[in-house]
C-alpha positions as a printed Julia matrix, in Angstrom:
321×3 Matrix{Float64}:
 107.48  -16.56  23.53
 109.19  -13.23  23.09
 109.39  -11.21  19.92
 112.58  -11.48  17.89
 112.46   -7.97  16.45
 114.74   -5.27  17.85
 112.8    -2.83  20.06
 112.4     0.68  18.71
 113.35    3.42  21.17
 110.97    6.34  21.81
 111.93    9.64  20.18
 111.31   11.68  23.33
 109.74   11.72  26.79
 106.23   10.34  27.33
 103.44   12.82  26.57
 101.9    12.15  29.99
 102.22    9.84  32.98
  99.35    7.84  31.49
 101.26    6.91  28.31
 103.57    3.93  27.77
 105.82    3.29  24.79
 104.84    0.53  22.37
 107.95   -0.39  20.39
 107.69   -0.72  16.65
 108.46   -3.98  14.91
 107.04   -6.86  12.91
 104.59   -9.3   14.41
 102.08  -11.92  13.31
  98.61  -10.35  13.33
  95.38  -12.35  13.48
  94.82  -16.05  14.11
  94.05  -19.14  12.05
  92.74  -21.03  15.09
  89.52  -19.22  16.03
  86.84  -17.15  14.29
  86.85  -16.8   10.48
  87.25  -13.01  10.52
  90.63  -13.38  12.27
  92.08  -15.31   9.31
  94.58  -15.36   7.75
  97.29  -14.7   10.28
  99.82  -12.47   8.53
 102.91  -10.39   9.21
 102.5    -6.68   9.91
 105.16   -4.05  10.59
 104.18   -1.2   12.91
 106.06    1.94  13.91
 106.46    2.72  17.59
 103.87    4.87  19.37
 102.64    5.93  22.8
  99.44    4.4   24.17
  97.51    5.29  27.29
  97.61    2.69  30.04
  93.85    2.78  30.54
  90.71    3.28  28.54
  89.07    6.69  28.94
  87.1     6.83  32.18
  83.78    8.47  32.98
  85.66   11.02  35.08
  87.9    11.95  32.11
  85.05   12.05  29.62
  83.07   14.32  31.96
  85.96   16.83  31.89
  85.84   16.77  28.08
  82.08   17.37  27.99
  82.35   20.17  30.53
  85.13   21.85  28.54
  83.57   21.49  25.09
  79.81   21.08  25.55
  79.99   17.94  23.4
  76.7    16.1   22.96
  77.15   12.41  22.23
  75.44   10.55  19.44
  73.27    8.63  21.93
  71.92   11.92  23.27
  70.66   13.08  19.85
  67.77   11.78  17.72
  68.75    9.72  14.69
  68.25   10.95  11.12
  65.32    8.96   9.66
  66.8     9.28   6.16
  69.66    7.02   7.21
  67.36    4.3    8.54
  64.66    3.5    5.98
  61.62    1.92   7.58
  62.87    2.28  11.14
  60.26    2.48  13.87
  59.95    6.05  15.24
  60.78    4.92  18.77
  64.13    3.62  17.5
  65.02    7.09  16.21
  64.73    8.73  19.64
  67.91    9.42  21.61
  68.93    5.96  22.81
  71.72    3.46  23.03
  72.18   -0.3   23.13
  72.06   -1.94  26.57
  72.6    -5.56  27.59
  69.81   -7.28  29.5
  70.46  -10.67  31.08
  67.93  -13.28  30.02
  65.9   -15.4   32.44
  67.37  -18.62  31.15
  69.05  -20.29  28.18
  68.15  -18.79  24.79
  69.04  -19.2   21.12
  72.55  -17.74  20.89
  72.02  -17.04  17.19
  69.6   -14.23  18.06
  71.4   -11.33  19.81
  68.18   -9.31  19.93
  67.16  -11.49  22.86
  69.69   -9.69  25.1
  70.51   -6.44  23.27
  67.91   -3.66  23.62
  67.77   -0.07  22.38
  66.96    1.85  25.55
  65.66    5.44  25.22
  67.61    7.69  27.55
  70.62    5.37  27.82
  73.82    7.32  27.28
  77.25    7.8   28.82
  75.75    9.5   31.89
  73.01    6.88  32.24
  74.67    3.59  31.23
  71.71    1.33  32.06
  68.94    3.75  31.09
  67.46    7.08  32.25
  67.08    5.98  35.88
  70.74    5.01  36.2
  73.71    7.25  36.94
  77.5     7.32  37.15
  77.55    7.25  40.95
  80.4     4.95  41.92
  81.43    4.52  38.28
  83.73    7.53  37.95
  86.79    5.35  37.31
  85.01    2.83  35.12
  85.47    3.11  31.34
  83.14    5.51  29.58
  80.63    3.66  27.39
  77.8     4.57  25.01
  80.23    6.48  22.79
  79.83    6.23  19.02
  82.82    6.6   16.71
  82.29   10.35  16.24
  82.35   10.78  20.02
  85.59    8.83  20.29
  87.15   10.98  17.56
  85.98   14.19  19.22
  87.49   13.16  22.53
  90.79   12.23  20.87
  91.03   15.62  19.14
  90.33   17.43  22.41
  93.0    15.37  24.19
  95.56   16.04  21.41
  95.85   12.32  20.66
  94.44    9.78  18.22
  92.61    6.49  18.03
  94.75    3.46  17.13
  94.57    1.46  13.96
  93.71   -2.21  14.33
  97.33   -3.22  13.72
  98.61   -0.77  16.33
  96.02   -1.91  18.85
  96.83   -5.59  18.39
 100.57   -4.93  18.56
 100.05   -3.18  21.89
  97.67   -5.82  23.25
 100.16   -8.61  22.66
 102.51   -7.0   25.16
 105.66   -8.34  23.5
 104.42  -11.94  23.3
 104.58  -13.36  19.79
 101.7   -15.7   18.97
 100.37  -16.04  22.52
  96.69  -16.83  22.9
  96.0   -14.05  25.4
  97.52  -10.69  26.29
  99.33  -12.36  29.22
 100.23  -15.78  27.77
  98.62  -19.05  26.69
  96.69  -19.97  29.86
  93.37  -18.17  30.38
  93.45  -18.27  34.2
  97.05  -18.94  35.28
  96.99  -20.48  38.72
  93.2   -20.0   38.75
  93.59  -16.2   38.78
  91.25  -14.13  36.56
  93.37  -11.88  34.32
  90.54   -9.87  32.76
  86.95   -8.83  33.32
  84.97  -11.39  31.31
  81.79  -13.43  31.71
  82.04  -16.62  33.78
  79.19  -19.07  33.37
  76.66  -19.58  30.61
  75.97  -16.44  28.61
  73.55  -14.6   28.54
  71.77  -15.73  31.67
  74.22  -17.15  34.22
  77.15  -15.01  35.39
  79.07  -16.66  38.2
  81.0   -13.44  39.0
  84.23  -15.31  39.65
  86.19  -12.18  38.73
  84.09  -10.05  41.09
  82.3    -7.9   38.5
  78.81   -8.07  37.01
  79.38   -5.26  34.5
  82.35   -3.01  33.84
  85.21   -2.84  36.32
  87.27    0.19  37.36
  90.15    0.59  34.92
  93.3    -1.16  36.11
  91.51   -3.78  38.2
  93.47   -6.62  36.6
  97.21   -7.1   35.96
  98.82   -5.17  33.06
 100.33   -6.85  30.03
 104.03   -6.83  29.17
 103.93   -3.23  27.96
 102.18   -1.97  31.09
  98.74   -1.65  29.5
  95.62   -2.51  31.47
  92.4    -4.16  30.26
  93.58   -5.04  26.76
  91.19   -7.97  27.12
  87.68   -7.82  28.49
  85.99   -4.96  30.35
  85.04   -2.97  27.21
  85.65   -3.28  23.49
  87.73   -0.44  22.05
  87.31    1.58  18.84
  89.99    1.52  16.14
  90.22    3.6   12.97
  90.13    0.72  10.48
  87.13    0.15   8.25
  85.98   -3.42   8.79
  87.12   -5.71   5.99
  88.76   -9.08   5.72
  92.28   -9.27   7.09
  95.06   -7.93   4.93
  92.77   -5.56   3.06
  93.81   -2.36   4.82
  97.03   -0.36   4.99
  97.86    2.76   6.97
 100.77    5.13   7.34
 101.54    3.41  10.62
 102.13   -0.01   9.23
 102.93   -2.29   6.31
 100.91   -5.42   5.58
 101.68   -8.27   3.23
  99.75   -7.81  -0.04
  97.96   -4.58   0.96
  94.83   -3.94  -1.1
  93.54   -0.7    0.35
  90.3    -0.11   2.23
  87.33    2.22   2.26
  84.06    2.85   4.05
  81.89    1.52   1.23
  83.25   -2.01   1.49
  82.7    -2.07   5.25
  78.89   -2.06   4.99
  77.0    -4.99   6.5
  75.81   -7.22   3.64
  73.01   -8.57   5.87
  71.33   -5.14   5.91
  71.93   -3.67   2.43
  69.32   -0.97   2.97
  71.31    0.56   5.85
  74.3     2.47   4.51
  76.17    2.82   7.79
  79.87    1.89   7.49
  81.59   -0.13  10.18
  84.88    0.15  12.04
  86.89   -2.59  13.73
  86.58   -2.87  17.49
  89.06   -4.89  19.52
  89.58   -6.51  22.89
  86.33   -8.15  23.86
  84.33   -7.1   26.91
  82.85   -8.2   30.22
  80.15   -9.93  28.14
  82.54  -12.31  26.37
  82.11  -15.87  27.63
  83.58  -19.3   26.87
  80.26  -20.42  25.33
  79.74  -17.2   23.34
  82.03  -14.53  21.86
  85.35  -15.94  23.01
  86.99  -12.74  21.85
  89.04  -11.69  24.89
  92.19  -12.27  22.8
  94.49   -9.86  20.9
  93.65  -11.43  17.53
  89.88  -11.13  17.97
  87.98   -8.46  16.08
  84.41   -7.44  15.35
  82.6    -4.96  13.11
  80.8    -2.05  14.74
  78.57    0.47  12.89
  80.09    3.9   13.43
  76.73    5.38  14.51
  76.04    2.78  17.2
  77.01    3.08  20.85
  76.68    0.32  23.39
  77.16   -0.38  27.08
  80.37   -2.35  26.44
  82.38   -0.24  23.97
  84.85    2.48  24.92
  87.94    4.48  23.96
  91.72    4.2   24.3
  94.11    6.79  22.86
  97.55    6.77  21.28
 100.13    9.33  20.18
 102.32    8.44  17.23
 106.02    9.17  17.24
 107.05   12.29  15.29
 109.96   10.45  13.66
């Protein structure tokens, strides 16, 4: 199904050969058919903007670090004042890494497959003994929100809002289940880097990848954007709250109620005062039996201080008009 809104023309030439124009318009954001946090589906109007075809790669992030000397959050020790009662080993420079389990486990306990690994960072995605050899064109990972912002400033671009990201991911399809249509594997062809098999222990590798894939390994969506589903989650600028609670200069939502960092805190850990942003797109760890979030409407909360092996960056540039 195609959108009925009139496409908005770009105000000038693309800022780079990496950028594609995402036309402004009104679309139906969210979904009433899946996870509770995606409800209610509601209309959102977004202005047109440029978005990069790919997520930021390790090669690109390395240029940024070389030019600026930036040290990522995962490479620095955590402030113990922000984490009352935390074990000292958890305050050392580290990041969150996925470890496949030996067999079926309780899917209600993510600590069975997520591990804080000292020495894991963007240069060492699986831990201190790993490297980026052969991963130069894979998406950079282990970047916290402050790292994503720093890269965006250096590149002269911005991070997208949730509404902008979802508009772009839909690729001009109104209400479609996936970024490419309503069938997950049209003609049996994998359209994104996701988990096949029973998570978190059996990955059948039907799409050819155990972890991240080089950017652009799967077909683009209708706007020419790659990997808007699977591969890695992507940061957005929105504080995590229930749908319809946030408004930005970029967009207009029905019944906007404003949003702030304080209301994005995780109620399950009231002692930890770390706000959360919305991440979008799902990752190579999303499976049919767990985290079926390789869809434009899907969303999850991510603490801004926390980096992982499946969360990266994509940049936009808003129109000047």
